[in-house]
N, C-alpha and C positions, 0 to 999 in steps of 0.2 A: 504494500500500500504506500502511495506517495506521501511524503512527509508534508503535513499541513503547517504552513507558517503561522505563527502566533503574532497577531497585531498588538501593539501597545498604544496607549493614548498619544504618544509622541509621533506614531506613524500616521495618525489622522490629522494631517496638517491643516491649519486654518490660516492661510496667507492674508496679510494685510498689504503686501507688496508682491507682485508677481510679474516678472518680465516674460510674457508669453512668447515673444519672439525668440528668446534664448532657449526656453523650454522646448519649443517645437524644433528649433534648429539642432539642438543636442540630441533629441530623440531621433530625428531623421538621420543624423550622423551615425548614431549607435545601431540603428535598425536598417541602415542602407536605404533610406527613403521611406515614405509613407505608403500604406496600402489604402486605396480608395474605399470609402464606405460601401459595404455590401449588405444586401438584405439577407437575413438569416432565414432559411427555409427548412422546416422540419416536417416530418410526416408522422402522424399518429394513427395507428390502426385501431379500429373499433371492433375487430373480430378477436377470437381467441386463438388465432393461428400462432403456432410455435415455430414456424419455419422461416420467419423473416428475421433478418439481421441488418442493422444499420451501423455503419462505421462513421464515427465523427472525428474530424481533424481540426484541432486548434493549434495554429502555428506556434511551436514551442519558442521559436526565436522572435516571434512577433509581439512586441509590447502592446500593439494595438489589436490584440486578439478580440476584444469586444467590438472593434470596428470592422473587422474582416474575419469572419468565421467560415470555414469551408466544411460542408457536410458531404461526406463521400462514403464509398463502401458498396457492398453488394446487397441485393434484395431479391428474395424469391417468395412466391406466394404458395401456400398450401391450400388455401380455400378461396374459391372464386367469390364468396359472399363478403369478403373483406371490404369495408368502406374506408377510404382514405380521406383524412382531413388535413389539409395543408395550412400551416400556420406561418404567417409572416411577422417578423419582428425586427426592429432596428435598435441595436444597443450602441450607445455613443458615450464617449468620454467628455468630461468637462475640463477646462484648463487646470483646475485644482487636482483632479484625478490623474491628469497627464503629468503634472509635477510630482505627485506622489509616486507614480510609476518610474519617472526619471530618477528620483532620489533612491528608490529601491534598487534599480539597476546599477547605479553608481556604487552603492554600498556593497552589493553582491559581487561586483567585479573589482573591489578594492580601489576604486577611482576617487573615493571621497574620504578626505582626512578629517576626523573629528578633532578639533584643537584641544578638547578636554584631555586627550591622550598624549598631548605634546607638551614637554616641559619648557621648551623655548619656541613659542609660536612664531617669533620673527625669524627663526632659522629655517622656516619652511621655504621650499623652492618657489620662485615666481612661476605662475602658470598653473599652480596646484588648485584643485577644487577643494574647498574647505567648508566645514560647518562648525558654527560656534554659538554659544549663548552669551548674551551681552545686554547691558542696559543701554538703550539708544537715546540720543539727544540730537536735536537739529543743530545745524551749524550755529554756534554761539552768536555770531554776528547777526545772522538772520533772526534768531530768536529774540535778541535784545531790541533790534529795530522794530520788529513786529509788535513787541510789547509796548514800546514807547508810542508807536503809531496808533495803536488801538486806544490807548489812554488819551492821546491827543484828540482823536476823533470824538471820543465820548465827551471830553471837556468842551470842545467846540459846539457839539450838539446841545449842551446844556447852558451855554453862555448866552448872554444878552446880545442880540443882533446889533444893538446900538453902541455896544462897548468898543472903545477905540482899538483895543488889542485884537479884535476879532479877525481883521484882515491879515495881520501878521501871523496869527495862529494858523490860518488856512494856508498861507504861503509855506509855513514850516511843514504842515502835513503833506502838501504837494511835494516838497523836497524830500521828505522821508519816504513817500511812496515811490518817487523816482529812484531813490537809492535802493529801496527794496526790490524794485523791478530789475535793476541792474544786477543785484545779488542772485536773483533767480533767473539769470540769463539762460536762454534756450530751455526753459521749463525744467531745469535740473536743480537738485538740492543735495548738498553734502551733509551726511549724517555721521556723527561721531559715536562709535560703539566702545563702551568700556568692557573689555573682555573679562569673563569670569575665570578663565584658565590661568591667568598670570597677573601678578600685581603690577599695576601701572601700565599694562599693555592696552593699546587702543587700536581700533581699526577705523579707517575712513571709508564710508560707503558712498559711492557716486551714484545717486538714484535719479530716476526720471519721474516727475510728478504724475505723468499719465498712467503709470503702472501701480500707483497706490489705489486702494479702495476709495471710491468717491473722489479720486484725483487730489487728495490732500494728505499731508503727512502728520496731522494732529494726533492720530491714534498712537504714534510711536513715542510720544512725549513721556520721558522718564519710565517707559515700559521695558519689561524684560522679555526679549524675544530670541528666537533662533534665526540665524542667518546662514544661507547657503550661497556661496559665490566663488569667484575666481580671483586669486591673488595676482595683482599686476605689479606690485612693488613692495619691498620691505625696507623699513628704516630700523636697522639693528643697533646703531650706536649714535652717540651725540655728534660724531664726525660726519654722519650721513645727513644730507640735506633734508630738512623736515618737509612734511606734506602741507602745502599751502592751501588753506580752505577757500581762498578767493581766486585760485588759479584759473577758473573758468569764467571769471567775471572781468569787467574792465579794470577793477582794482588790482587784479593779478599782475599788472605791469608796473604798479607803483612799488617804490622801495618800502621795505618793512617799516622803517622809522616814520615815513609819511603816513602809511596806513594806520599805524598805531596812534599817531597824533590825531588823525581824522576821526577815529572811533573812540578815543579815550573819554570824550565827553558823555558817552552813553553808559559808562561804568560807574559804579559806586552807589552808596546808599542814598545820596542826596538827589539823585536824578529824578525829577518830577515825583518825588515821594515814593519811589519804587526801590525795592531791594533787588537790583539787577545783578546777574552773574558777571564775572570778569569776561571781558571781550577777548577771545582768543582767535588769532588769524592763522595760526600754525599748529600742527600736531607733531611733536618731537618723539624721539625713540623712547621706548620700543613701540613700533607701530607698523600696521599693515595697510596698504591701499587695496581695496577690494571692489570688484564689479559685482554687485549683488544680483542673484537670479531670483531669490525669494527671501522675504522676511515673514516669518510665520510663528504662530503660537502652538 
């Protein structure tokens, strides 16, 4: 009897971020292309004939078995009174189930490294597929400016329209919004992950807003999730160049000193009465830069 795999709650993935393009592409690579969807046709005999036999074939190497099932084999009738009922059904995968299949294949073939089993995660080779658990936070610069902007918008909405400072407040909000739009250049967002597997180790995830649930990243705020992705860079020591969180934005071309001076006004407890976190524009060693395929619970 074939061994039945036992699922755990961790195998039932609930993604809040899923790059479907990468999932489909990796599965197509592993399975040498997709099989087109086929209708599953089965035959059910309503007689008591014992002479019929049906052979079923489910492609062992086909991860899309539920998308393409071949029913084959021989059939012979012992009784002419047998009535045949033909049933048609279509079984399809969802993007989440395809990701679960991809993850299972990677694990079974030893292609996925769980960083919980690695003592020095930054020593992993570039190009490796990894999975890790971490607390996730949005790009600190984006997080701070969004907070100040939302508070400013609320203040303006409750202010007296005849108040002299109203016009300048609106100009400030437009400037903050313009800055925020620049930081979200090309609809991408940098996320900083604090790895559980090693003290002080972090990973920078280059995400696309379109692949988040409801196209926003608010669900990940201070949440603990698992991440599956591909390592594109490691920062092992202080001598290595840190990961610039603004590298994809117009601010990425500015010198570090100028950028820090530009954003230093947003940090500190006295900023518009908010207790804002320290504005960080770089992530230093030990760190990984990762292209995420999925962020899931």
